[in-house]
LUMDOSE-562190 format. One line per 3 residues: number of its first residue (from 1); their letters; for each residue x negated, y negated, z of C-alpha. Coordinates in steps of 0.5 Angstrom, whole numbers, plus 500, padded with zeros to 3 digits. Layout:
BEGIN
NUM> A> X/Y/Z | ... .
//
This chain:
BEGIN
1> MEG> 354/679/178 | 352/681/171 | 353/688/169 .
4> DEG> 355/694/173 | 349/699/172 | 346/701/179 .
7> WVW> 340/706/182 | 341/712/185 | 337/713/191 .
10> VRR> 336/720/194 | 337/717/201 | 337/710/203 .
13> PAD> 331/707/204 | 332/705/212 | 333/712/213 .
16> AAA> 326/714/211 | 323/719/216 | 316/716/215 .
19> EAA> 315/709/217 | 323/708/219 | 321/701/222 .
22> AAV> 318/698/216 | 326/698/214 | 325/700/206 .
25> WAV> 321/705/202 | 322/707/195 | 324/714/196 .
28> AEE> 323/718/189 | 328/722/186 | 325/729/184 .
31> PAR> 320/729/178 | 324/730/172 | 318/734/170 .
34> PLK> 314/739/174 | 307/736/177 | 303/742/177 .
37> IVF> 296/743/175 | 296/750/171 | 291/755/170 .
40> DEP> 292/762/166 | 286/765/169 | 282/766/175 .
43> AKH> 277/760/176 | 270/761/172 | 267/755/175 .
46> WTD> 268/751/181 | 271/745/177 | 276/751/175 .
49> AAP> 278/752/182 | 284/748/185 | 283/743/191 .
52> IGN> 287/743/197 | 286/739/204 | 289/736/210 .
55> GRL> 284/730/210 | 279/734/214 | 280/742/212 .
58> GAM> 279/743/205 | 279/749/200 | 278/751/193 .
61> IWG> 282/756/191 | 279/761/185 | 285/765/184 .
64> GVA> 281/772/183 | 285/778/182 | 280/784/185 .
67> SEK> 277/779/189 | 279/772/191 | 275/766/194 .
70> LQL> 277/760/198 | 271/756/199 | 271/752/205 .
73> NHD> 269/745/207 | 270/741/213 | 269/733/213 .
76> TLW> 264/733/219 | 259/738/217 | 253/734/215 .
79> TGV> 246/735/216 | 242/730/221 | 243/727/227 .
82> PGN> 244/719/229 | 238/715/225 | 234/709/227 .
85> YTN> 236/704/221 | 231/699/222 | 225/697/219 .
88> SKA> 220/692/224 | 216/691/218 | 221/689/213 .
91> PAV> 221/681/215 | 214/681/213 | 215/684/206 .
94> LSK> 222/680/205 | 218/674/206 | 213/676/201 .
97> VRK> 218/678/196 | 222/672/197 | 216/668/195 .
100> LVD> 215/672/189 | 222/671/187 | 221/663/188 .
103> KGQ> 215/663/183 | 219/667/178 | 214/673/179 .
106> YSE> 220/678/178 | 217/684/176 | 211/683/182 .
109> ATL> 217/682/187 | 220/688/184 | 214/692/186 .
112> AAF> 213/689/193 | 221/690/194 | 219/698/194 .
115> DLS> 217/697/201 | 224/694/203 | 227/701/202 .
118> GAS> 229/706/207 | 230/713/208 | 235/717/204 .
121> PDV> 242/719/207 | 244/725/210 | 247/731/206 .
124> YQP> 254/733/206 | 255/741/207 | 260/746/205 .
127> LGN> 263/750/211 | 263/757/208 | 268/762/204 .
130> LNL> 274/766/206 | 273/772/202 | 279/777/200 .
133> DFG> 277/783/197 | 283/787/194 | 279/793/191 .
136> DLD> 278/796/184 | 283/795/180 | 287/801/177 .
139> VAY> 290/798/171 | 289/791/168 | 293/785/171 .
142> TDY> 298/781/167 | 303/775/168 | 297/771/171 .
145> VRE> 299/764/173 | 295/760/178 | 298/753/179 .
148> LDL> 297/747/184 | 304/744/185 | 303/737/187 .
151> TTA> 310/736/190 | 309/741/195 | 301/741/196 .
154> TAN> 301/748/195 | 296/752/191 | 300/759/188 .
157> VTY> 297/765/185 | 302/770/182 | 300/776/177 .
160> ALG> 303/784/176 | 299/790/177 | 303/795/174 .
163> DVV> 310/794/177 | 308/791/183 | 308/783/183 .
166> YTR> 303/779/188 | 304/772/190 | 299/768/194 .
169> EHF> 301/761/197 | 296/757/200 | 296/750/203 .
172> SSN> 292/746/208 | 297/743/214 | 296/736/217 .
175> PHQ> 301/737/222 | 297/743/225 | 290/742/222 .
178> VLV> 290/749/219 | 289/752/213 | 295/757/211 .
181> TKI> 295/763/206 | 301/768/205 | 299/774/201 .
184> SAN> 305/778/199 | 307/784/194 | 315/785/192 .
187> KSG> 314/792/193 | 314/795/201 | 307/798/203 .
190> RLS> 303/796/197 | 298/790/200 | 291/792/202 .
193> LTV> 285/788/202 | 279/786/206 | 278/779/209 .
196> SLD> 271/776/211 | 268/769/213 | 261/767/210 .
199> SQL> 257/761/210 | 250/758/206 | 249/755/213 .
202> HHH> 246/759/219 | 252/763/222 | 254/769/225 .
205> STA> 261/772/224 | 264/777/229 | 271/780/228 .
208> NAE> 275/783/234 | 281/787/236 | 286/781/236 .
211> SQI> 286/780/229 | 281/775/229 | 274/773/225 .
214> IME> 270/768/229 | 264/765/225 | 260/760/229 .
217> GSC> 254/756/225 | 250/750/225 | 248/745/220 .
220> PGK> 240/743/219 | 238/738/224 | 234/735/218 .
223> RNP> 236/734/210 | 232/739/208 | 236/746/206 .
226> PKE> 236/751/211 | 231/757/211 | 233/764/212 .
229> NAA> 227/765/216 | 226/759/219 | 222/759/226 .
232> DKP> 226/753/229 | 233/754/231 | 237/748/228 .
235> AGI> 239/742/232 | 244/740/228 | 252/739/228 .
238> KFS> 255/746/230 | 261/749/227 | 266/754/228 .
241> AIL> 271/757/224 | 276/762/226 | 281/766/222 .
244> DLQ> 287/769/225 | 291/775/221 | 298/777/221 .
247> IGG> 301/783/217 | 308/785/216 | 311/791/214 .
250> DNG> 313/798/217 | 307/802/216 | 302/796/215 .
253> TMQ> 295/797/219 | 289/793/221 | 282/795/223 .
256> VLD> 275/792/224 | 270/794/219 | 262/793/220 .
259> GKK> 264/788/226 | 265/782/222 | 271/784/217 .
262> LRV> 278/785/218 | 281/791/213 | 289/791/212 .
265> DGA> 292/797/209 | 299/799/207 | 302/792/209 .
268> DWV> 308/788/205 | 305/781/207 | 299/778/210 .
271> VLL> 299/771/213 | 292/768/214 | 291/762/219 .
274> LAA> 284/758/219 | 282/753/224 | 275/750/224 .
277> SSS> 272/745/228 | 265/742/229 | 261/739/235 .
280> FEG> 261/732/232 | 263/727/237 | 261/721/233 .
283> PFI> 256/717/229 | 252/715/236 | 252/722/239 .
286> KPS> 246/727/238 | 249/734/236 | 245/736/242 .
289> DSR> 248/732/247 | 255/733/244 | 260/736/249 .
292> VDP> 265/739/244 | 265/747/244 | 267/748/237 .
295> TLA> 270/755/238 | 274/753/244 | 276/747/240 .
298> ALK> 278/751/234 | 282/756/239 | 286/750/241 .
301> TLN> 288/749/235 | 290/756/233 | 293/758/239 .
304> PIK> 300/754/239 | 302/756/232 | 300/764/232 .
307> NMS> 307/765/233 | 310/761/228 | 313/764/222 .
310> FSQ> 310/762/215 | 316/758/213 | 316/754/220 .
313> LSA> 309/752/218 | 311/750/211 | 317/746/213 .
316> YHL> 312/742/218 | 307/741/212 | 312/739/207 .
319> DDY> 315/734/212 | 309/731/213 | 306/731/206 .
322> HSL> 313/729/203 | 313/723/207 | 307/720/204 .
325> FQR> 308/723/197 | 315/722/195 | 314/714/196 .
328> VSL> 312/713/189 | 315/716/183 | 313/715/175 .
331> ELS> 316/717/169 | 313/715/162 | 316/717/155 .
334> KDS> 314/716/148 | 322/717/146 | 325/710/146 .
337> NYA> 332/713/145 | 333/712/153 | 339/708/157 .
340> LDE> 342/708/163 | 349/710/164 | 354/706/169 .
343> NGL> 351/710/175 | 344/708/173 | 343/716/171 .
346> DVW> 338/716/165 | 342/718/159 | 336/720/155 .
349> KRT> 335/726/160 | 342/729/160 | 342/728/152 .
352> NSQ> 336/731/151 | 336/736/157 | 335/742/152 .
355> KNS> 329/739/149 | 326/737/156 | 327/744/158 .
358> SMQ> 324/747/152 | 318/742/154 | 318/744/161 .
361> IMD> 317/751/159 | 312/750/154 | 308/746/159 .
364> AVK> 309/751/164 | 306/756/159 | 301/752/157 .
367> STA> 295/751/161 | 293/744/164 | 286/745/160 .
370> ERV> 290/746/154 | 294/740/155 | 288/735/156 .
373> NSF> 284/738/150 | 291/736/145 | 291/729/148 .
376> KDD> 288/726/143 | 293/729/138 | 299/729/142 .
379> EDP> 298/723/147 | 303/727/152 | 305/721/157 .
382> SLV> 307/727/162 | 299/728/163 | 298/721/165 .
385> ELL> 304/722/170 | 300/728/172 | 293/725/173 .
388> FHY> 296/719/176 | 300/723/182 | 294/727/182 .
391> GRY> 290/721/185 | 295/720/190 | 295/727/192 .
394> LLI> 287/728/193 | 287/721/197 | 293/725/202 .
397> ACS> 289/731/202 | 282/728/203 | 283/722/207 .
400> RTG> 288/722/213 | 288/718/220 | 283/721/224 .
403> TQI> 279/724/219 | 272/722/216 | 272/717/210 .
406> SNL> 273/720/203 | 266/722/201 | 263/722/193 .
409> QGI> 267/729/193 | 273/727/197 | 272/733/202 .
412> WSK> 270/738/197 | 263/741/195 | 260/747/194 .
415> DIE> 253/746/195 | 248/745/201 | 244/740/196 .
418> PPW> 250/737/192 | 249/731/187 | 247/725/190 .
421> DAA> 248/728/197 | 256/727/196 | 254/721/200 .
424> PHM> 259/715/200 | 256/710/195 | 258/703/197 .
427> NIN> 256/699/191 | 263/702/187 | 264/709/189 .
430> LQM> 267/709/196 | 271/702/195 | 274/706/188 .
433> NYW> 276/712/193 | 281/707/196 | 283/703/191 .
436> PSL> 290/706/190 | 292/707/197 | 295/700/198 .
439> PCN> 299/699/191 | 300/706/191 | 304/706/198 .
442> LAE> 299/710/202 | 296/705/206 | 295/710/212 .
445> CQQ> 290/714/208 | 285/708/208 | 285/708/216 .
448> PLF> 279/712/216 | 275/707/212 | 276/702/217 .
451> DFM> 274/706/223 | 268/708/219 | 267/700/218 .
454> SSL> 267/699/226 | 261/704/226 | 257/701/220 .
457> AVN> 258/694/224 | 255/697/230 | 249/700/226 .
460> GSK> 249/694/222 | 248/689/227 | 241/692/229 .
463> TAK> 239/693/221 | 241/685/220 | 237/683/227 .
466> VNY> 231/687/225 | 230/688/218 | 232/681/216 .
469> EAR> 232/677/223 | 240/675/221 | 246/675/226 .
472> GWV> 252/679/224 | 252/686/221 | 250/689/214 .
475> AHQ> 250/695/210 | 247/697/204 | 248/702/198 .
478> VTD> 249/708/201 | 251/711/208 | 253/718/211 .
481> LWA> 257/721/217 | 252/717/222 | 254/710/219 .
484> KTS> 247/709/216 | 246/702/214 | 239/701/212 .
487> PDG> 237/701/205 | 236/708/201 | 230/711/199 .
490> GNP> 227/709/193 | 227/704/187 | 230/697/189 .
493> EWA> 234/698/183 | 239/701/187 | 236/701/194 .
496> LWP> 236/694/196 | 243/691/196 | 245/689/202 .
499> MGG> 252/687/200 | 255/694/201 | 259/692/208 .
502> AWL> 261/685/205 | 265/689/199 | 268/693/204 .
505> CTH> 270/687/208 | 274/685/202 | 279/691/203 .
508> LWE> 281/688/210 | 284/682/207 | 287/686/202 .
511> HYT> 290/691/207 | 293/685/211 | 296/682/204 .
514> YTM> 299/688/202 | 302/690/209 | 302/683/212 .
517> DKS> 300/687/219 | 298/681/223 | 296/685/229 .
520> FLE> 291/689/224 | 288/682/222 | 287/680/229 .
523> NTA> 284/686/232 | 281/690/227 | 279/686/221 .
526> YPL> 277/679/224 | 272/682/228 | 269/685/222 .
529> FEG> 270/679/218 | 266/675/223 | 260/679/223 .
532> CAL> 260/680/216 | 260/672/215 | 255/671/220 .
535> FLL> 250/675/216 | 252/673/209 | 251/665/212 .
538> DWL> 244/667/215 | 242/671/208 | 244/665/204 .
541> LEG> 238/660/203 | 237/653/200 | 236/655/192 .
544> HAG> 236/652/186 | 240/645/184 | 243/644/191 .
547> YLE> 246/651/191 | 245/656/196 | 242/663/194 .
550> TNP> 241/670/195 | 234/672/195 | 232/678/194 .
553> STS> 238/680/189 | 240/685/185 | 245/687/180 .
556> PEH> 247/695/182 | 243/700/179 | 241/695/173 .
559> SFI> 235/691/171 | 233/686/166 | 227/683/162 .
562> APD> 224/677/165 | 221/671/161 | 214/674/162 .
565> GKT> 217/680/158 | 216/685/164 | 222/689/166 .
568> ACV> 225/688/173 | 231/688/178 | 229/683/183 .
571> SYS> 231/676/182 | 236/671/186 | 243/670/186 .
574> TTM> 246/675/182 | 253/674/180 | 256/680/184 .
577> DIA> 252/677/190 | 256/671/189 | 262/673/187 .
580> IIR> 263/678/193 | 260/673/198 | 266/668/195 .
583> EVF> 271/673/196 | 269/675/203 | 268/667/205 .
586> SAV> 275/666/202 | 278/671/206 | 275/669/213 .
589> ISS> 278/662/212 | 285/665/210 | 285/670/216 .
592> SEV> 283/664/220 | 289/660/218 | 294/666/219 .
595> LGK> 291/667/226 | 290/660/228 | 283/660/229 .
598> TNT> 281/654/224 | 278/650/229 | 271/654/230 .
601> DLI> 264/653/228 | 264/659/224 | 270/657/220 .
604> EQI> 266/650/219 | 260/653/217 | 263/658/212 .
607> KKA> 267/652/208 | 261/648/208 | 257/654/205 .
610> LSR> 263/656/200 | 263/649/197 | 255/650/195 .
613> LPP> 256/657/192 | 253/657/185 | 259/658/180 .
616> TKV> 260/664/175 | 256/662/169 | 257/664/161 .
619> ARD> 251/667/157 | 249/665/150 | 253/670/147 .
622> GSI> 259/668/151 | 259/674/156 | 259/673/164 .
625> MEW> 252/672/166 | 250/678/170 | 244/675/173 .
628> AQD> 243/667/175 | 239/666/169 | 240/669/162 .
631> FED> 236/675/162 | 235/679/157 | 239/686/158 .
634> PEV> 235/692/156 | 241/696/157 | 247/693/154 .
637> HHR> 252/699/155 | 250/700/162 | 255/704/166 .
640> HLS> 256/699/172 | 260/692/171 | 258/689/177 .
643> HLF> 258/682/174 | 266/683/173 | 267/684/180 .
646> GLF> 271/677/181 | 276/679/176 | 277/686/179 .
649> PGH> 277/688/184 | 276/681/186 | 281/675/185 .
652> TIS> 276/669/183 | 277/670/175 | 284/670/173 .
655> IKK> 288/669/167 | 292/663/170 | 286/660/174 .
658> TPE> 280/661/169 | 282/663/162 | 275/661/159 .
661> LCK> 272/666/164 | 277/671/162 | 275/670/155 .
664> AAA> 268/671/157 | 270/677/162 | 273/680/155 .
667> NSL> 266/679/151 | 262/683/157 | 267/689/157 .
670> YKR> 266/689/149 | 259/688/150 | 258/694/155 .
673> GDI> 262/698/150 | 267/704/152 | 263/710/153 .
676> GPG> 261/711/161 | 262/716/167 | 268/717/169 .
679> WST> 269/712/175 | 266/706/170 | 272/708/165 .
682> TWK> 277/707/170 | 274/701/172 | 274/698/165 .
685> MAL> 282/701/165 | 283/696/171 | 279/690/168 .
688> WAR> 282/691/162 | 289/691/165 | 287/685/169 .
691> LHN> 286/681/163 | 293/684/161 | 290/687/155 .
694> SEH> 295/693/154 | 291/696/148 | 284/697/151 .
697> AYK> 287/699/158 | 290/705/154 | 284/706/150 .
700> MVR> 280/707/156 | 286/712/158 | 284/716/152 .
703> QLI> 277/716/154 | 278/719/160 | 282/725/158 .
706> NLV> 277/729/155 | 276/736/157 | 269/737/160 .
709> DPD> 265/744/158 | 262/746/165 | 257/750/162 .
712> HES> 255/744/158 | 257/738/162 | 250/734/160 .
715> DFE> 253/733/153 | 259/729/156 | 260/722/159 .
718> GGL> 266/722/163 | 272/726/162 | 276/731/166 .
721> YSN> 275/738/168 | 280/744/168 | 282/742/175 .
724> LFT> 283/735/173 | 277/733/177 | 274/727/174 .
727> AHP> 267/728/171 | 261/723/172 | 258/728/170 .
730> PFQ> 257/732/174 | 264/731/179 | 265/725/183 .
733> IDA> 272/724/185 | 272/716/185 | 275/716/178 .
736> NFG> 281/720/180 | 282/715/185 | 280/709/180 .
739> FTA> 285/712/174 | 291/712/179 | 290/705/181 .
742> AIS> 289/702/174 | 295/705/172 | 299/702/178 .
745> EML> 295/695/175 | 298/696/168 | 305/696/171 .
748> VQS> 305/691/177 | 300/686/179 | 300/681/185 .
751> TEQ> 297/675/189 | 300/673/195 | 305/668/191 .
754> DLY> 306/672/184 | 308/678/182 | 307/680/175 .
757> LLP> 312/686/172 | 309/691/166 | 303/686/165 .
760> ALP> 299/691/161 | 304/696/159 | 302/700/152 .
763> RDK> 309/699/149 | 308/703/143 | 305/709/147 .
766> WPT> 310/709/153 | 316/705/151 | 321/708/156 .
769> GCV> 319/709/163 | 320/708/170 | 316/707/176 .
772> KGL> 318/707/183 | 316/705/190 | 309/701/188 .
775> KAR> 307/696/193 | 305/689/192 | 302/683/196 .
778> GGA> 306/679/201 | 309/686/203 | 314/687/197 .
781> TAS> 316/694/194 | 317/694/187 | 321/699/182 .
784> ICW> 321/698/175 | 325/701/169 | 324/699/162 .
787> KKG> 326/702/155 | 324/700/148 | 318/697/151 .
790> ELH> 322/692/154 | 324/691/162 | 330/693/163 .
793> EAL> 331/692/171 | 327/691/177 | 328/692/184 .
796> LWT> 324/688/190 | 325/688/197 | 320/687/203 .
799> GNQ> 320/691/210 | 317/685/214 | 318/678/213 .
802> TSL> 322/673/208 | 317/671/202 | 318/666/197 .
805> RRL> 315/669/190 | 314/667/183 | 316/673/179 .
808> HYR> 313/674/172 | 315/678/166 | 312/676/159 .
811> GNT> 311/669/159 | 318/668/163 | 317/666/171 .
814> TTV> 322/665/176 | 321/663/183 | 325/668/188 .
817> TIS> 326/669/195 | 326/676/198 | 329/676/205 .
820> RGN> 328/682/209 | 334/687/209 | 336/686/202 .
823> IYR> 334/689/196 | 334/685/190 | 336/687/183 .
826> FNK> 333/683/177 | 334/684/169 | 329/683/164 .
829> QLK> 331/675/164 | 329/675/171 | 336/673/173 .
832> CIQ> 338/677/180 | 344/680/178 | 345/684/185 .
835> KMS> 343/683/192 | 344/690/196 | 343/690/204 .
838> F> 340/696/207 .
//
């Protein structure tokens, strides 16, 4: 073996509490720099508030001093009831549209396709507010700090009033399904406040002598906003939020005010526990038929933990959160004077400890908004680290086993009419929300997506049968809590896109390739695959030049200039349609090979259809064609990158297999330009990374890290708010997840057979760094360190099965066998220099 350098682990991978049966996990060291989003004043805008969540129950912490507001959300609060997602008139309209497309009358086909549109989705609703009134201030507050600590998933507020220091700690516990707040003063008897609950929805609140406030209410039965004087009682989802208050101190008192508030005087500390529940029992059950009593459900959550201490609740919360968050670490540095000593410890940290300490103090004093503002000048890599981990934090906070899917705003929304209804959009946004789940070692967080897809398949089978006279199941561009599968209302430019379910199905195969979970593939993925494939087979028609085609077909939210000079959006066989179908068909065939189901009529049909799909074409200007014909593009800088699906997140365009198409994809990206909404920017990051173009991938990093002024957000394209939420604008959470996924793509890329180390590392920007715990396809885990812009060493291991892989780094390739139960250490020449058993 060459060299004596090794790695120091906090604990042996086999001893990790989470996923112990998987044998190996990368457990990160305590971060060298604090992962905190810091604010130097209370929030003035919603996007200044700090988000916390447990997957189901979310809160935005404003941090006011005289009065505090925790704006609350619950993932099942939506308008509406289960819907009818079919249109019996659609087949006749579909026939008309197809005939017009066949005649080349694209603008006429577009007008006719309006009659294929459905209704708008239902709307995500806010739960309400937890209000804390501390009274008028006798003196000005000082030493104010508000921060969101990503290492503990805790929002903290501290300030001083005279000689009294007040502290607030907030977290949302997944193990106990409650929001927990502790407020304390450093001097006895100096804490007094009034607590209340309210909501924008129909509700009423009552306080009782048991130190509880119970708020009960309901969502509108239709997507129209509630009216204060509505004559009809709402028939939508019912909800309940129950606040339990505990006080400490010898002289602290509590009393009920106005029948709906709790007043505390002279306490040392206060602990608030908030549980919330709804009558939502599933997407197929009407709220009026629900058997769930949300108040009883909330009490059932609260009662077992009322006697637990804050420290006990915190310990459970941290254990749960750390089991996910600590799987991955990332350290980036502009300093190239970095080395590892004989024990594998980073000498750079120790020789520069005083410098680091000063930097940490400066960062602690400096608000995160200031750091974002100065990024154009200092390009601080620690801010990139923070934003990378923020995406992981947000995914853990808004999507956990048993919850609803992460919507357009995760679980955080303040409005009864949020932008785009906060509805999951399936033409990029929902998929992007889950991009980091697999490479960033959070596979469990994707479970709500698969649960939801099972519901989509039920409704989607009805939509496919009635609207399109097809087998299988279909879903379109937007959905909601009720698993809407019919087209959206309005313009076919966005509404007429029956590829939403098919795109989601690509996540099924990705989940298998990362986890190698054959049981998941057989019991969850394959049934969904079969239904999706049946629909796609029926949707394909005999087309031009002997190919199969899709008709009608749109490229999401984009239009073209038809040969007659008219603007249209409906044609046939858009590049994205065919790329998604090719990806799904390939995944079904691969799945059948794993499961031993190759000798079926379905697989034979898929193989024949796959061979007849039209190829990806290159336009006259050298870019990837977005449509089947080389139509004129009236908006070359359009935000969507649909025609590049095959490059990322798909796999049909790659440097190795299709170098000419990669050149065309790069031309397409240059043609689109760098400016765009947050999610578009992060998609471009990932696309440039797939092309191994580190310079342009990093340019997109710089593009995103730009502070948005909430008072003038319409002046911005993309960017970050002061709480690091990403902007379309307005706020959409997808780019937070897209950024995290794109960073991982810059550092590790993989296929089932290949693993690329540092494929798009911006060596001049991050010459030194270390990433631990990223996942790769084939069930592998990778940890990598580099210095002076070059690979220093890499660790690889697998938790499930022995695999043969090709390892790549900067043109060098070696074939390695990774066997279960061993960790393999490689140097920059890709030579295995150590094999360690665990």
